[in-house]
Structure formats: structure tokens, C-alpha cells
N, C-alpha and C positions, 0 to 999 in steps of 0.2 A: 377471487383470488384469480390472477392473470398467469397463464401457462404451469399449471403446477406438474406437466409431464416433464417441463424441464428439471425436475429434482433426480426425475428415476433417469434420465437421460445423465446428469452429471455421476450420479452413481454408478452408474454403471462403466464412465470411465476414468474413475477415480484413482489415481496413483496407476492405473494401468499401463507397462511398458508399451505396449502394442503400439500405444498412440504417437510413441517419442519418434523427434524428427528431429534430421543432423542442425537444424537453423538455430536452436537450441545454443549447440557448442559455441561459434562465431556472435553471438548476441552474450553469451557467460563471459567470453574474453573481453567482448567490448565494453564490460563493466569491471571486468578483474582492470584492464587497459588504463579507463580512469580514475578507478581510484589509487595502481600505482604510479598514476602520474599526479594525482592531489600529492601522494605520499613522497614522493621524490623532490616534491617543491617544498615541502613541510607545510601544505597549507592545512592548516587542524581544521580550521572552523568550516568549513565545506564538507569535510569526510565526517566531520561532526553532525552537521545536517543533515548528511543523503543518511548516517547510518540513523538518526533521531526519527527520520522519518518511516525508516524500510521499521525501526523497531516497534512502534505505531502501528504501522500497516500488517503487521501479524498478529499482530493482538487483536486488532479489528477481526481478519480475516479466521482466528481460531473461535472469538466473540461466536461468529456469524454462522461455521459449522455449527461450534455448539445450539444452535438455535435451531438448525438446521435436525440434527438429533433429538432436541428433548420434542418439537413444535410437529416435526416432519417435513417443514420445508425452512431454507434459507432465505432471508432478506433479498439476498442477489447469486447469482448461480450460475456459472459454465458448462452448459449443459455439450457445447461443441467446438471447432475450431483452435484447440489449444493443442500443440507438442505435448505437456504432459499436464494434469490437473493435478496440481498440489492438496488442494483444499478445495470443497466445492462449490465456493466463490472465487478461486484463484488459482488462474493458469501458469506457466510458467514465465511466460513470452511478458503478461501484466506486471510478474513480480519482480524480474527483471528491469521492467523498467521504473518501478516505485522505488529501486534500492540503487537510482539514482536522481531520480526527481527532486530529493530534496540539496543535492548536492549542486545541481542546475541549476536551481531556480536560485538558489542563494550568490548566484554568479551576480544576478541584477539588483542586491541590495544594494542601497546607499551604504560608505563606508560608517557616516554617522548612525547608530541607533537610533537617535536621539531626532534624527531631524525628520522635520511634520510636512506632509504634502496634503495638498488641500484640506488642510485640517487636521490629519490623522497621522500619529505615528505612523514614519514608514514599513514601520514592521506589522504592527496592524495590517496595512493599506494592504500590502504584499502579499497576505495572509488571506485575506476577501478575494483579491483579484485572483490569486490563484487558483484555489478554492473553485471559484468560481468557471475558471475557464477550465476545471477540471469536470468539473460536475456536467459543462458544458458538453465536453465530450464522451459520456455519460449518456447523455440524450442521444448521442448517434449510435452508441453500441447496440444501444436496447431497440433500436431499430435495427440489428443484425442478428442471425439466429445465434450466435457467438456468446451474447449476455442479456441474463435476463432480471431486471425487477419481478420477483414472485407475486410479491401485495400490492394493490393496486392503491395504497396509501405509501406506500415507499418509491421516491421517486427522484428527481432534481432537486426540491426544497431542502426535504430532511439527508440527503447523501450531502450538497452542499452544505449545510447548518454541523450533523452529527458525525460526518465520515472526513471531507476535505480538510474544514476548518480546522480541525485536530490534527488532524497530516502536517498541516503546512505551520501551524502554529507551532509544533516540536520544533520541526525542521529553522524556523528564523528566529524562534527566541534563545534556544537551546545554542544555535550559531555564536551569540553574545556570550555565553556564560563565559566562566573561568575552567578551564582546561578539568578540574580537579571535580567539580559538578557534571559537566560533559557526560565523563566516563563515568558515574553514578548514574545518572539519568539514562543512556546506553546500557551499560550493564547490568543495571537489576533489570528495566523491562525487558533487553532480550535475554538474559538467564530465567524469567517468569514465560518467553516466549519457546526456549526450550524445554522447560521441566513441562509444560502444555503437552507440548506434539510430541515430548516423549511417552507422558502420560496416557494422553486423550489417542494419540493417534496410534503408538506402539505395543503398550500394552493394554488398554481398554478397547481400542478400536472403537470407539467412539466420532471420531471425524475423520 
């Protein structure tokens, strides 16, 4: 196990208001502006892409926190450097980034969802490229004290396959769905996230 002490450090600052920093406010304002601008232009597909990735992101963070509760250590953790630690593996800054990541990256999608690039469907190719890019960013992050892969077998490859491919697949495929199906996916998974947070964090205090 790599850096098991990171778990104790993260738990010490988990949702601790003493760590709060004002940088959170302009970051939140920027996220709201991005969504407000898309809403004003009635750009529903980028909004759906952004929200789809975000609800998947929260589901994964809840699962990671549950792993910590039942095993003693999460797969990834944030022991320091955040203005507010939401769950053991996610600070508020990275969560706000993920809230717009799907929206921003969907702007680069070709208009035709069936078009192929290098023999691959462009939605699949963009999913793989973005997943690889974000996995590479994590390689940098784990070189800093702010982000830790706790287990030696949990690294860039499993992060690429099991985390970021689902993140961007959700963003880019939901982007093309009919509005009713988009609302169902985002609404159902978002509701599950909210219920799990209320139950596991608010009532049981497991995460």
C-alpha cells in the first residue's frame, strides 16, 4: 500500500470549514456563468453532456468513499491542498472542474455523431482521447502532495479504463440522446447521488 497515512490526513480535513478559502466563490461563479451562457443560447446538448459527466463523477466519488469506509482506505484520496474536502477523494476545486468538463469537451465533437475518424466512430475516439488526457493529468497530480493513489495496483491504466472512459462516454453519448432520455439519465442518477449523500454522509456518517 502506498501512503496509507494519506487516509488519516484526508479524514482530518473532511468537510472541515476551517480549511475554506475564498477562491471557491469565483470558481463557483465561473461554473454558473458557463451554464447560464449555454442556457441563454438554448444549447441543451452541451448542458446535458456536462451534467451527465457530473452525476457519474459523484457516483464514483461516493463509491470511492464507501470503499474507504468498509476497507479502511479509498482508491484515491486528497490529503491536503483543497479549500474544502467534499469526500475523501474529491476537493471542491476538482469537483467544480468536473461539473463543466463534459460541457467544455463536448464543444469539440463533430456535428455528425456517426462520422468516423481513423476508422473509429468519433464519439468513441473522443471518449478515449479525453480519458487518456485526464489520466495523464492524474499522473502529474500524484507527484504532488495533494492527490494520492493509495494502492500500488491503482494507477493510470485502471483510472483510464474504469473511471475516465465511463465519465466521457456518459458525456459524449448522452449529448446525442433525445431530450427525454437525457433527462431520465441525468435525473435518475442525480437523484441516486443525492439520496446516497443524504443517507451515507448525512445520516449514517459513513462517508
